[in-house]
C-alpha positions, 0 to 999 in steps of 0.5 A, a space after each residue: 500500500 505504501 509503495 502505491 502511495 509513493 508512486 502517486 506522489 506521497 513522499 514527504 510531509 509537504 505532500 500532506 499539505 493542501 494547496 489552499 493552506 493547512 493539512 489536506 482534507 479527505 475530500 481533496 484526496 478523493 478528488 485528486 485520484 486517491 482511492 477511499 482506502 488510500 485516503 483513509 491511510 493518508 488521514 491516519 498518517 496525519 493523525 499520527 503527527 504530533 499535535 504540536 506539528 499539526 497546529 504548526 502545519 495548519 497555517 502553512 502553504 504548500 511549498 513548490 519543490 523549486 522554492 527554497 526560501 522561507 521554507 517551513 521547518 520542524 524540529 527533529 532530534 534538536 535540529 530544524 528540518 525542512 518539511 519538503 525534505 522530511 520523510 515519513 520514517 523520520 517522523 515515525 522515529 521521532 514519535 517512537 523516541 518520545 514515548 519511551 519510558 523506564 520500566 517500573 522494575 528498573 526504577 525500583 532497582 535504581 531506588 534500592 541500589 541508588 549508590 551504584 550506577 547500573 549499566 542497564 543495556 548490559 544488564 538486559 543483554 546478560 541473559 542472552 550472553 550467559 544462557 543458551 537455553 530458553 528456560 534459563 533466559 526466561 527465568 533471568 528475564 523474570 528476575 530482571 523485571 521483578 516478575 518472579 513471584 517468591 514468598 517475600 514478594 507475595 507477603 
């Protein structure tokens, strides 16, 4: 489905903008040759954009590919990127990087061992480096994530 959209010209965030200004509407997509399924997919891309970006893009005119001066830019990874060059993969990676949170087990271990600096990437790799069978790896994973129910946990 994505390759069909790419051949029809949907490659950048700039392609989600209307010629009248703002984000493209569903009826504009249908009148420009997209099928109903493709227009729903494009609208889901627009809904996946962060709220702050959608607010900024509502007041932006669609840019010509040749016109580079005064180009609208969005903040991605601390740097300004022009929306005409911004790919969907970059938007996705930006969205995913913002929703990461520390697991509760990791927070609890950090509270218990506050005087020790724990190397969490190495700790998460440890079961794969030490054990070869899946049962032992599963057991170590349960211990690491504090889901191994012992009598002291149940009391």
